Each structure stands twice: as C-alpha cells, then as structure tokens.
N, C-alpha and C positions, 0 to 999 in steps of 0.2 A: 462216470468216474475217470475214464481215460481222456476225455475232452477237458476236464479240469487240469488234469497233469500236463497235457498238450499246451493249454492256454498259459499255464503257470510257468512252464518251461520257455516259451516264445517271448514272454515279456520281460524275461531275464536278459536277453540278447538283443534287445531293440536300442542299445545304446550306439551312438556313431561310431563305426569302426575307423573311420579317419580322423580320429580326434588328434589335434595337434599336440597336445601335451604328451601323448604316448611317444610321438615321434621325436620329441625334444629331448625326452630323457634317454632315449636309445642313441641319440647322436652325441650326447654328453659321454657316454662311455666308450665310444669309438675312439675319442681323442685322448685316451689315457696313454700315459708315457710309460716307457719301460725303465725303471729306476730312476724317474724323474728326469730323464735327458730327452733332448729332441734328436732327430735324425742325424744331425751333423755331430753333435757330441758323442753319439754311439759310434759314427764312423771313425773319430779321431781316437777313441779308445781302442777300437779294434785294430786300427792302424798300428798303434804303439805295441798292442799285444803281439801283434804278427812280427813286428822289427824285433822285439824283445827275444821272441823264440827264434828267430832266424839268427840272431847274434850268437845267443846262448849255443845253438846248434852248430855253428861254425867252431865255436871255442872248444866244444865237445870232440869233435872231429879233430881239431889240432892236438887235444890233449891224448887222445888215443892213436895218434900218429896215421891217421887215415889220409889227411892231407898235409902238406907241408906249406908254412908260409914262405913267400919268397923273399927270404932276408940274405 
C-alpha cells in the first residue's frame, strides 16, 4: 500500500525542472513598468515633483516672514 503511494508521488515530479517555458514566463513579469513608465520618465517626474516642493517651500517661508527676499 505505501509502495504504491510512493510510486504515484514520484511519478508526479518526473517533469524537467529546468523547463524553459517556466523561466520565460517569470522573465516577462520582471520587466513590468511602474505606471507604464521607464526609468528615465520616472526620474523626470520625480525631479519635477522635487522642484515643485522646493519652490512652494520657499514661498511659504517668504509668506510667514521666516526669510526675506533680497529686494
């Protein structure tokens, strides 16, 4: 009884573990893009967001009179 169980379990795992189709499907998922953008486009967006925050921060400091513009 246990021999049959052992034989049936070993026959289920006789497939080739280095099947190329398995690696092809995992390779495609690694190339996913965040929000549909590549690295250069994401850098430009991050740079623009940083500059906007810096400019708004300077304006807020001027409004609350923590710094004075050299006029």
